[in-house]
FIZA-980856 format. One record per residue (C-alpha): x, y, z; residue number from 1. Coordinates in steps of 0.1 Angstrom, whole numbers, plus 5000, padded with zeros to 4 digits. Layout:
BEGIN
+------+------+------+-----+
!   c1 !   c2 !   c3 ! num !
+------+------+------+-----+
!    X !    Y !    Z ! NUM !
...
+------+------+------+-----+
% end
This chain:
BEGIN
+------+------+------+-----+
!   c1 !   c2 !   c3 ! num !
+------+------+------+-----+
! 6589 ! 5431 ! 1946 !   1 !
! 6595 ! 5452 ! 1977 !   2 !
! 6625 ! 5475 ! 1977 !   3 !
! 6649 ! 5467 ! 2006 !   4 !
! 6648 ! 5492 ! 2034 !   5 !
! 6682 ! 5507 ! 2040 !   6 !
! 6675 ! 5512 ! 2077 !   7 !
! 6664 ! 5476 ! 2080 !   8 !
! 6696 ! 5463 ! 2063 !   9 !
! 6718 ! 5483 ! 2086 !  10 !
! 6700 ! 5470 ! 2116 !  11 !
! 6706 ! 5434 ! 2105 !  12 !
! 6743 ! 5440 ! 2099 !  13 !
! 6746 ! 5455 ! 2134 !  14 !
! 6728 ! 5425 ! 2150 !  15 !
! 6751 ! 5400 ! 2131 !  16 !
! 6782 ! 5419 ! 2142 !  17 !
! 6772 ! 5420 ! 2179 !  18 !
! 6757 ! 5385 ! 2181 !  19 !
! 6772 ! 5360 ! 2206 !  20 !
! 6799 ! 5337 ! 2191 !  21 !
! 6785 ! 5303 ! 2185 !  22 !
! 6802 ! 5270 ! 2195 !  23 !
! 6808 ! 5262 ! 2158 !  24 !
! 6827 ! 5295 ! 2154 !  25 !
! 6848 ! 5288 ! 2184 !  26 !
! 6857 ! 5254 ! 2171 !  27 !
! 6867 ! 5268 ! 2138 !  28 !
! 6889 ! 5294 ! 2154 !  29 !
! 6906 ! 5268 ! 2175 !  30 !
! 6912 ! 5247 ! 2144 !  31 !
! 6927 ! 5276 ! 2126 !  32 !
! 6949 ! 5285 ! 2155 !  33 !
! 6963 ! 5249 ! 2156 !  34 !
! 6974 ! 5252 ! 2120 !  35 !
! 6985 ! 5288 ! 2120 !  36 !
! 6994 ! 5302 ! 2154 !  37 !
! 7011 ! 5272 ! 2169 !  38 !
! 7033 ! 5265 ! 2139 !  39 !
! 7044 ! 5301 ! 2137 !  40 !
! 7053 ! 5301 ! 2174 !  41 !
! 7073 ! 5269 ! 2169 !  42 !
! 7092 ! 5284 ! 2140 !  43 !
! 7100 ! 5316 ! 2160 !  44 !
! 7112 ! 5295 ! 2190 !  45 !
! 7133 ! 5273 ! 2167 !  46 !
! 7148 ! 5304 ! 2150 !  47 !
! 7156 ! 5319 ! 2184 !  48 !
! 7173 ! 5287 ! 2195 !  49 !
! 7193 ! 5285 ! 2162 !  50 !
! 7205 ! 5321 ! 2165 !  51 !
! 7214 ! 5316 ! 2201 !  52 !
! 7234 ! 5285 ! 2194 !  53 !
! 7250 ! 5303 ! 2164 !  54 !
! 7261 ! 5331 ! 2187 !  55 !
! 7275 ! 5307 ! 2213 !  56 !
! 7294 ! 5288 ! 2185 !  57 !
! 7310 ! 5320 ! 2173 !  58 !
! 7319 ! 5331 ! 2208 !  59 !
! 7335 ! 5298 ! 2216 !  60 !
! 7358 ! 5297 ! 2186 !  61 !
! 7394 ! 5293 ! 2197 !  62 !
! 7427 ! 5298 ! 2180 !  63 !
! 7428 ! 5260 ! 2175 !  64 !
! 7394 ! 5261 ! 2158 !  65 !
! 7407 ! 5288 ! 2133 !  66 !
! 7438 ! 5268 ! 2127 !  67 !
! 7418 ! 5237 ! 2119 !  68 !
! 7397 ! 5258 ! 2094 !  69 !
! 7429 ! 5270 ! 2077 !  70 !
! 7440 ! 5233 ! 2073 !  71 !
! 7408 ! 5219 ! 2059 !  72 !
! 7385 ! 5248 ! 2050 !  73 !
! 7373 ! 5261 ! 2016 !  74 !
! 7390 ! 5288 ! 1995 !  75 !
! 7373 ! 5317 ! 2013 !  76 !
! 7370 ! 5302 ! 2048 !  77 !
! 7408 ! 5296 ! 2050 !  78 !
! 7419 ! 5332 ! 2045 !  79 !
! 7391 ! 5345 ! 2067 !  80 !
! 7401 ! 5321 ! 2095 !  81 !
! 7437 ! 5333 ! 2091 !  82 !
! 7424 ! 5369 ! 2095 !  83 !
! 7403 ! 5360 ! 2126 !  84 !
! 7432 ! 5341 ! 2141 !  85 !
! 7451 ! 5372 ! 2150 !  86 !
! 7421 ! 5385 ! 2170 !  87 !
! 7421 ! 5356 ! 2194 !  88 !
! 7458 ! 5347 ! 2196 !  89 !
! 7468 ! 5377 ! 2218 !  90 !
! 7441 ! 5372 ! 2243 !  91 !
! 7446 ! 5334 ! 2245 !  92 !
! 7483 ! 5338 ! 2251 !  93 !
! 7477 ! 5364 ! 2277 !  94 !
! 7454 ! 5339 ! 2294 !  95 !
! 7480 ! 5312 ! 2292 !  96 !
! 7460 ! 5290 ! 2268 !  97 !
! 7486 ! 5289 ! 2240 !  98 !
! 7511 ! 5260 ! 2245 !  99 !
! 7541 ! 5247 ! 2227 ! 100 !
! 7521 ! 5223 ! 2206 ! 101 !
! 7500 ! 5251 ! 2191 ! 102 !
! 7531 ! 5271 ! 2182 ! 103 !
! 7545 ! 5241 ! 2163 ! 104 !
! 7511 ! 5236 ! 2146 ! 105 !
! 7510 ! 5273 ! 2136 ! 106 !
! 7544 ! 5270 ! 2120 ! 107 !
! 7535 ! 5239 ! 2101 ! 108 !
! 7504 ! 5254 ! 2088 ! 109 !
! 7523 ! 5285 ! 2077 ! 110 !
! 7550 ! 5265 ! 2059 ! 111 !
! 7523 ! 5244 ! 2042 ! 112 !
! 7505 ! 5276 ! 2030 ! 113 !
! 7531 ! 5284 ! 2003 ! 114 !
! 7510 ! 5272 ! 1973 ! 115 !
! 7477 ! 5285 ! 1990 ! 116 !
! 7458 ! 5318 ! 1985 ! 117 !
! 7484 ! 5345 ! 1993 ! 118 !
! 7460 ! 5361 ! 2018 ! 119 !
! 7463 ! 5330 ! 2040 ! 120 !
! 7500 ! 5334 ! 2043 ! 121 !
! 7498 ! 5372 ! 2048 ! 122 !
! 7474 ! 5369 ! 2077 ! 123 !
! 7493 ! 5341 ! 2093 ! 124 !
! 7525 ! 5362 ! 2092 ! 125 !
! 7505 ! 5390 ! 2108 ! 126 !
! 7490 ! 5367 ! 2134 ! 127 !
! 7525 ! 5357 ! 2145 ! 128 !
! 7530 ! 5392 ! 2157 ! 129 !
! 7502 ! 5388 ! 2182 ! 130 !
! 7522 ! 5364 ! 2203 ! 131 !
! 7558 ! 5362 ! 2214 ! 132 !
! 7577 ! 5330 ! 2210 ! 133 !
! 7614 ! 5324 ! 2201 ! 134 !
! 7604 ! 5296 ! 2178 ! 135 !
! 7586 ! 5321 ! 2155 ! 136 !
! 7616 ! 5343 ! 2149 ! 137 !
! 7634 ! 5321 ! 2125 ! 138 !
! 7602 ! 5314 ! 2105 ! 139 !
! 7595 ! 5351 ! 2102 ! 140 !
! 7631 ! 5359 ! 2092 ! 141 !
! 7627 ! 5332 ! 2064 ! 142 !
! 7594 ! 5349 ! 2053 ! 143 !
! 7613 ! 5381 ! 2046 ! 144 !
! 7622 ! 5365 ! 2013 ! 145 !
! 7587 ! 5355 ! 2005 ! 146 !
! 7576 ! 5361 ! 1968 ! 147 !
! 7546 ! 5381 ! 1981 ! 148 !
! 7555 ! 5416 ! 1993 ! 149 !
! 7526 ! 5419 ! 2017 ! 150 !
! 7537 ! 5387 ! 2034 ! 151 !
! 7572 ! 5402 ! 2037 ! 152 !
! 7558 ! 5434 ! 2052 ! 153 !
! 7536 ! 5416 ! 2077 ! 154 !
! 7566 ! 5395 ! 2087 ! 155 !
! 7586 ! 5427 ! 2094 ! 156 !
! 7559 ! 5440 ! 2116 ! 157 !
! 7557 ! 5407 ! 2135 ! 158 !
! 7595 ! 5406 ! 2139 ! 159 !
! 7592 ! 5440 ! 2156 ! 160 !
! 7566 ! 5426 ! 2179 ! 161 !
! 7589 ! 5396 ! 2188 ! 162 !
! 7616 ! 5420 ! 2199 ! 163 !
! 7644 ! 5396 ! 2189 ! 164 !
! 7676 ! 5413 ! 2178 ! 165 !
! 7684 ! 5384 ! 2155 ! 166 !
! 7661 ! 5401 ! 2130 ! 167 !
! 7682 ! 5433 ! 2129 ! 168 !
! 7707 ! 5424 ! 2102 ! 169 !
! 7679 ! 5411 ! 2079 ! 170 !
! 7658 ! 5442 ! 2083 ! 171 !
! 7689 ! 5464 ! 2077 ! 172 !
! 7694 ! 5445 ! 2044 ! 173 !
! 7658 ! 5453 ! 2034 ! 174 !
! 7661 ! 5489 ! 2044 ! 175 !
! 7683 ! 5494 ! 2013 ! 176 !
! 7658 ! 5476 ! 1990 ! 177 !
! 7648 ! 5493 ! 1957 ! 178 !
! 7611 ! 5492 ! 1968 ! 179 !
! 7603 ! 5522 ! 1990 ! 180 !
! 7574 ! 5503 ! 2007 ! 181 !
! 7597 ! 5475 ! 2018 ! 182 !
! 7623 ! 5500 ! 2030 ! 183 !
! 7596 ! 5518 ! 2050 ! 184 !
! 7584 ! 5486 ! 2066 ! 185 !
! 7620 ! 5476 ! 2075 ! 186 !
! 7626 ! 5510 ! 2091 ! 187 !
! 7594 ! 5505 ! 2112 ! 188 !
! 7605 ! 5470 ! 2122 ! 189 !
! 7639 ! 5482 ! 2132 ! 190 !
! 7624 ! 5509 ! 2154 ! 191 !
! 7610 ! 5483 ! 2178 ! 192 !
! 7643 ! 5464 ! 2183 ! 193 !
! 7670 ! 5471 ! 2209 ! 194 !
! 7704 ! 5466 ! 2193 ! 195 !
! 7734 ! 5488 ! 2187 ! 196 !
! 7731 ! 5485 ! 2150 ! 197 !
! 7696 ! 5500 ! 2149 ! 198 !
! 7703 ! 5537 ! 2155 ! 199 !
! 7729 ! 5540 ! 2128 ! 200 !
! 7706 ! 5522 ! 2104 ! 201 !
! 7677 ! 5546 ! 2112 ! 202 !
! 7700 ! 5576 ! 2109 ! 203 !
! 7710 ! 5564 ! 2075 ! 204 !
! 7673 ! 5562 ! 2065 ! 205 !
! 7669 ! 5598 ! 2074 ! 206 !
! 7686 ! 5605 ! 2040 ! 207 !
! 7664 ! 5582 ! 2020 ! 208 !
! 7651 ! 5595 ! 1987 ! 209 !
! 7615 ! 5586 ! 1997 ! 210 !
! 7600 ! 5612 ! 2021 ! 211 !
! 7579 ! 5587 ! 2040 ! 212 !
! 7609 ! 5565 ! 2047 ! 213 !
! 7627 ! 5595 ! 2061 ! 214 !
! 7596 ! 5604 ! 2082 ! 215 !
! 7593 ! 5569 ! 2096 ! 216 !
! 7630 ! 5569 ! 2105 ! 217 !
! 7627 ! 5602 ! 2123 ! 218 !
! 7596 ! 5590 ! 2142 ! 219 !
! 7613 ! 5557 ! 2153 ! 220 !
! 7644 ! 5576 ! 2165 ! 221 !
! 7622 ! 5601 ! 2184 ! 222 !
! 7603 ! 5572 ! 2201 ! 223 !
! 7637 ! 5561 ! 2214 ! 224 !
! 7644 ! 5597 ! 2226 ! 225 !
! 7670 ! 5601 ! 2198 ! 226 !
! 7669 ! 5636 ! 2183 ! 227 !
! 7690 ! 5627 ! 2152 ! 228 !
! 7658 ! 5631 ! 2131 ! 229 !
! 7649 ! 5665 ! 2144 ! 230 !
! 7656 ! 5682 ! 2111 ! 231 !
! 7633 ! 5658 ! 2093 ! 232 !
! 7605 ! 5665 ! 2119 ! 233 !
! 7609 ! 5702 ! 2112 ! 234 !
! 7606 ! 5694 ! 2075 ! 235 !
! 7573 ! 5676 ! 2082 ! 236 !
! 7560 ! 5706 ! 2100 ! 237 !
! 7571 ! 5732 ! 2074 ! 238 !
! 7541 ! 5752 ! 2060 ! 239 !
! 7531 ! 5739 ! 2026 ! 240 !
! 7555 ! 5710 ! 2026 ! 241 !
! 7530 ! 5682 ! 2028 ! 242 !
! 7506 ! 5700 ! 2004 ! 243 !
! 7535 ! 5703 ! 1979 ! 244 !
! 7538 ! 5665 ! 1980 ! 245 !
! 7501 ! 5661 ! 1970 ! 246 !
! 7489 ! 5650 ! 2004 ! 247 !
! 7462 ! 5677 ! 2005 ! 248 !
! 7451 ! 5676 ! 1969 ! 249 !
! 7427 ! 5654 ! 1952 ! 250 !
! 7453 ! 5633 ! 1934 ! 251 !
! 7461 ! 5597 ! 1943 ! 252 !
! 7486 ! 5591 ! 1970 ! 253 !
! 7493 ! 5555 ! 1961 ! 254 !
! 7528 ! 5563 ! 1951 ! 255 !
! 7535 ! 5582 ! 1983 ! 256 !
! 7525 ! 5557 ! 2010 ! 257 !
! 7529 ! 5567 ! 2046 ! 258 !
! 7522 ! 5548 ! 2077 ! 259 !
! 7531 ! 5562 ! 2111 ! 260 !
! 7541 ! 5545 ! 2144 ! 261 !
! 7504 ! 5540 ! 2151 ! 262 !
! 7488 ! 5536 ! 2117 ! 263 !
! 7514 ! 5514 ! 2100 ! 264 !
! 7496 ! 5484 ! 2114 ! 265 !
! 7461 ! 5493 ! 2106 ! 266 !
! 7455 ! 5520 ! 2080 ! 267 !
! 7459 ! 5514 ! 2043 ! 268 !
! 7471 ! 5536 ! 2015 ! 269 !
! 7434 ! 5542 ! 2007 ! 270 !
! 7431 ! 5569 ! 2033 ! 271 !
! 7419 ! 5603 ! 2020 ! 272 !
! 7446 ! 5629 ! 2016 ! 273 !
! 7431 ! 5649 ! 2045 ! 274 !
! 7434 ! 5620 ! 2069 ! 275 !
! 7469 ! 5611 ! 2058 ! 276 !
! 7480 ! 5647 ! 2062 ! 277 !
! 7465 ! 5648 ! 2097 ! 278 !
! 7482 ! 5615 ! 2108 ! 279 !
! 7516 ! 5628 ! 2096 ! 280 !
! 7513 ! 5661 ! 2114 ! 281 !
! 7500 ! 5646 ! 2146 ! 282 !
! 7528 ! 5620 ! 2148 ! 283 !
! 7554 ! 5646 ! 2141 ! 284 !
! 7539 ! 5668 ! 2168 ! 285 !
! 7540 ! 5640 ! 2193 ! 286 !
! 7576 ! 5632 ! 2183 ! 287 !
! 7586 ! 5668 ! 2190 ! 288 !
! 7569 ! 5665 ! 2224 ! 289 !
! 7589 ! 5633 ! 2232 ! 290 !
! 7621 ! 5651 ! 2224 ! 291 !
! 7611 ! 5682 ! 2242 ! 292 !
! 7623 ! 5700 ! 2210 ! 293 !
! 7613 ! 5736 ! 2219 ! 294 !
! 7633 ! 5749 ! 2190 ! 295 !
! 7603 ! 5738 ! 2169 ! 296 !
! 7578 ! 5758 ! 2192 ! 297 !
! 7572 ! 5784 ! 2164 ! 298 !
! 7560 ! 5756 ! 2141 ! 299 !
! 7537 ! 5742 ! 2168 ! 300 !
! 7523 ! 5777 ! 2175 ! 301 !
! 7515 ! 5782 ! 2139 ! 302 !
! 7497 ! 5749 ! 2137 ! 303 !
! 7478 ! 5758 ! 2169 ! 304 !
! 7466 ! 5791 ! 2155 ! 305 !
! 7462 ! 5785 ! 2118 ! 306 !
! 7459 ! 5748 ! 2109 ! 307 !
! 7425 ! 5740 ! 2094 ! 308 !
! 7424 ! 5705 ! 2110 ! 309 !
! 7411 ! 5708 ! 2146 ! 310 !
! 7428 ! 5675 ! 2157 ! 311 !
! 7462 ! 5689 ! 2145 ! 312 !
! 7455 ! 5721 ! 2164 ! 313 !
! 7446 ! 5701 ! 2195 ! 314 !
! 7478 ! 5680 ! 2193 ! 315 !
! 7499 ! 5712 ! 2191 ! 316 !
! 7480 ! 5728 ! 2220 ! 317 !
! 7487 ! 5698 ! 2242 ! 318 !
! 7524 ! 5699 ! 2237 ! 319 !
! 7527 ! 5737 ! 2240 ! 320 !
! 7506 ! 5737 ! 2272 ! 321 !
! 7528 ! 5709 ! 2286 ! 322 !
! 7559 ! 5730 ! 2280 ! 323 !
! 7543 ! 5761 ! 2296 ! 324 !
! 7535 ! 5741 ! 2328 ! 325 !
! 7571 ! 5729 ! 2332 ! 326 !
+------+------+------+-----+
% end
């Protein structure tokens, strides 16, 4: 038997590879494309349409849609809808799309949420702060006695946003509560209300046994151009003071909560000690600037020159430069 010639074999392979495509091969290719390429294309188009419709559906959700989900949704969808409600309420009211009927429905849903997941009630109480309506004030005042502390705190924040002085006596009552977290929230709520009873209540809070309650009282007073809390602001800026309270150590700060004018609405107690220390100092520096308290210039100069946090140094620089330009 003749041995195959390697050169001959290679020549045949090359000829097969470069030979013209036959009609049978073309037909088979078309048949394959019908069952593979076309279905894949259809799937991709269908997927694109589905995703596009999904995005349109999400974008079109209104406050009314979220309220309906809270009424009839599942366990998780209800509290998530309550959370999302706050994000659309403010814009829709600004655009004039929130009417009296919606406010009444929101109140009814809130009242019906008592036996529900506590998160639903918490987020609904917070959502009420994204719109201003006199009808909400009484509901929020009643929520100050809710069994869930977080609902009570959110109600206090929302009462501040409503700006109705009817809330003042109720917040003053909570400002003497045994729970420091509730006292702090009450002080914050009072700071946004215009009433003759507010300054004395905040000045009383300057002597609170909890440091963060004192700090919030001083910041609220400074925001109203009241320098009664200047001594407390100086305390906040004292070298080593915050570190002595554990804010710059690795220990937990859960028992020393602090939310400032800005962060009280958004930042939790899970902040790192470094960020919490930064927020405290920056808010104190800004308060000193509002009051034009140049007696505390040495403290600001020290922070400008020596503080390890660049944002704290920048805050001090801005106030000091502003004073120099006057």
